[in-house]
C-alpha positions in Angstrom: 0.0 0.0 0.0 2.8 2.4 0.9 4.4 1.8 -2.5 1.1 2.5 -4.2 0.7 5.8 -2.3 4.1 7.1 -3.2 3.6 6.3 -6.9 0.3 8.1 -6.8 2.0 11.2 -5.4 4.6 11.0 -8.2 2.0 10.7 -10.9 -0.1 13.6 -9.5 2.9 15.9 -9.0 4.0 15.1 -12.6 0.6 16.0 -13.9 0.5 19.3 -11.9 4.0 20.2 -13.1 3.1 19.6 -16.8 -0.2 21.5 -16.3 1.8 24.6 -15.1 0.4 24.5 -11.5 3.7 25.6 -10.1 4.4 28.9 -11.9 7.4 29.8 -9.6 9.0 26.4 -10.4 9.0 25.5 -6.7 7.2 22.7 -5.0 5.5 23.0 -1.6 7.6 21.7 1.3 7.3 18.1 2.6 5.0 19.0 5.4 2.6 20.9 3.1 2.5 18.0 0.6 1.9 15.6 3.4 -1.1 17.5 4.6 -2.4 18.1 1.1 -2.2 14.4 0.2 -3.2 13.2 3.7 -0.2 10.8 3.8 2.9 10.4 6.0 5.9 12.5 5.4 7.9 9.3 4.6 5.6 8.7 1.6 6.1 12.2 0.4 9.9 11.9 0.9 10.0 8.7 -1.1 8.0 10.3 -3.9 10.3 13.3 -4.0 13.4 11.1 -3.9 12.1 9.2 -6.9 11.4 12.4 -8.8 14.9 13.7 -8.0 16.5 10.5 -9.2 14.7 11.0 -12.5 15.9 14.6 -12.9 12.4 16.0 -12.7 13.2 18.1 -9.6 16.2 19.2 -7.7 16.7 20.2 -4.1 18.7 23.4 -3.2 19.9 23.2 0.4 18.2 25.9 2.5 15.9 27.0 -0.3 13.5 24.2 -1.1 12.6 21.9 -3.9 12.5 23.1 -7.5 11.3 21.8 -10.9 14.1 21.1 -13.4 13.3 23.5 -16.3 14.8 21.1 -18.8 12.2 18.5 -17.8 9.5 20.9 -19.0 11.4 22.0 -22.1 12.2 18.5 -23.2 9.0 16.6 -22.2 9.2 13.0 -23.5 6.3 10.9 -24.7 7.8 8.0 -22.8 6.5 8.3 -19.3 6.4 4.8 -17.8 4.5 4.4 -14.6 2.5 1.5 -13.4 2.8 -2.3 -13.5 3.5 -2.9 -17.2 5.3 -1.3 -20.1 2.3 -0.9 -22.3 2.4 1.9 -24.8 -1.3 2.8 -24.5 -1.2 3.8 -20.8 2.4 5.1 -20.7 2.7 7.4 -23.7 1.6 11.0 -23.0 2.2 14.4 -24.5 0.9 17.7 -23.1 -2.4 16.1 -22.0 -3.2 14.8 -25.5 -5.4 11.7 -25.7 -3.6 8.6 -27.2 -5.5 6.6 -29.9 -5.0 3.5 -32.0 -5.9 2.6 -35.6 -5.4 -1.0 -36.5 -3.7 -1.2 -40.0 -3.4 -5.0 -40.2 -3.8 -8.2 -38.1 -2.7 -11.6 -39.3 -1.1 -14.9 -38.3 2.2 -15.6 -39.9 5.1 -18.1 -39.6 8.1 -16.8 -37.7 11.2 -15.7 -39.7 14.6 -17.0 -38.7 15.2 -13.7 -36.9 11.9 -14.0 -34.9 12.7 -17.6 -34.0 16.0 -16.4 -32.6 14.7 -13.3 -30.8 11.5 -15.0 -29.3 13.0 -18.5 -28.8 10.6 -20.1 -31.2 10.5 -23.2 -33.4 9.6 -23.0 -37.1 6.0 -24.2 -36.3 5.4 -21.6 -33.6 3.2 -19.1 -35.5 3.0 -15.5 -34.4 0.4 -12.7 -34.6 1.6 -9.9 -36.7 0.0 -6.7 -35.6 0.4 -3.3 -37.3 -1.1 -0.3 -35.6 -0.9 3.5 -36.1 -0.6 5.4 -32.8 -2.1 8.9 -32.5 -2.3 11.8 -30.2 -5.7 13.6 -30.6 -5.9 12.2 -34.2 -2.3 13.3 -35.0 -0.3 10.2 -36.0 3.1 9.8 -34.3 4.1 6.1 -34.5 3.7 3.1 -36.7 4.0 0.0 -34.5 4.6 -3.5 -35.8 4.5 -6.2 -33.2 5.0 -10.0 -33.3 3.5 -12.1 -30.5 3.7 -15.9 -30.2 0.3 -17.6 -30.4 1.5 -20.2 -27.9 1.7 -17.5 -25.2 -1.8 -16.0 -25.8 -4.2 -17.8 -28.1 -7.3 -15.6 -28.2 -6.2 -12.2 -29.5 -8.7 -10.6 -31.8 -9.2 -7.2 -33.4 -11.3 -5.9 -30.5 -8.5 -6.6 -28.1 -5.7 -5.1 -30.2 -7.7 -1.9 -30.6 -6.8 -1.2 -27.0 -3.9 -2.1 -24.7 -2.7 -5.7 -25.4 -0.4 -5.6 -22.3 -3.4 -4.5 -20.0 -5.5 -7.3 -21.5 -2.7 -9.8 -20.8 -2.5 -8.6 -17.2 -6.2 -8.5 -16.6 -7.3 -11.7 -18.4 -4.2 -13.9 -18.0 -2.5 -12.5 -14.9 0.8 -11.9 -16.9 2.7 -8.6 -16.8 5.2 -7.2 -19.3 7.8 -5.7 -17.1 11.1 -5.7 -18.9 12.4 -4.7 -22.3 15.5 -4.3 -24.3 15.3 -1.6 -26.9 17.6 -0.2 -29.6 16.9 3.5 -30.5 18.1 5.1 -33.7 17.0 7.1 -36.8 17.0 6.5 -40.5 15.6 8.2 -43.6 11.8 7.9 -43.9 10.3 5.6 -46.5 7.1 6.3 -48.5 4.8 4.6 -46.0 6.4 6.7 -43.2 5.7 9.8 -45.1 2.1 8.9 -45.9 1.1 7.7 -42.4 3.2 10.0 -40.3 2.8 13.1 -42.5 6.5 13.5 -43.1 8.2 15.5 -45.9 10.5 13.6 -48.2 13.6 15.0 -46.5 12.5 14.3 -42.9 13.8 11.3 -41.0 12.0 8.8 -38.9 12.9 7.6 -35.4 13.2 3.8 -34.7 12.6 1.9 -31.5 13.1 -1.8 -31.9 13.4 -4.6 -29.4 12.0 -7.3 -27.2 9.5 -7.1 -24.4 9.6 -9.7 -21.6 7.0 -11.1 -19.2 7.8 -10.8 -15.5 8.8 -14.5 -15.5 11.5 -13.7 -18.1 9.7 -15.1 -21.2 10.1 -13.1 -24.4 6.6 -11.9 -25.2 6.8 -9.6 -28.2 9.3 -8.3 -30.8 8.3 -4.8 -31.6 9.4 -2.4 -34.4 8.2 1.2 -33.8 8.7 4.0 -36.4 8.1 7.4 -34.8 7.7 10.9 -36.2 11.1 12.5 -35.5 9.6 15.2 -33.3 8.5 12.6 -30.8 11.8 10.8 -30.6 12.9 12.5 -27.4 14.2 10.9 -24.2 15.4 12.3 -21.0 18.0 10.9 -18.7 19.7 12.0 -15.5 23.3 11.4 -14.7 24.7 11.7 -11.2 28.3 10.9 -10.2 28.6 10.0 -6.5 
């Protein structure tokens, strides 16, 4: 319960920060936050420590806790919070509503590369799911995913129009909690330019990798092609 409380505080403070609720770039002190959320100061302290480790805030001794201006300037669409790594719940941008358009859904035999990456045999067929991701009807990503049928047998178009990872967790009690991703950019192709509304000279960002279940089983190989303006990540480096 304590862990859930501190995560709720983090999520709420992030929302308020991005909504511009702290115009002076300074957060209330721990006691005020504790009273506002009606929780212990230890929960507030844990939430603030988590945010500080992510570079969202910084503490200035004797002055208080401040919002990192670069966090606001470089807001990333990749805001993971919760119990799985699903795109639907974890991609956000300036309060815009995420949406999904299914482009294709079929069952195919695995390529040699998929056999290697997902530890499959030649007869282990996979779902091939191609979806267009949107923010308020603005397309930002073409997502192609391959999921072994032997892991989940009953996917259908209704399910893939929403969060597959949430469905997996709710219906099968399996969570996707780890991933290994490569991130790079390349010239856009004609399909990128049509679906993502890119000009011929504009590049596309690529995220490609494997998502794993909490028991270590490779669950999905995913290839994501993003509009370059959304290929933005934040990291925080601290040398102790």
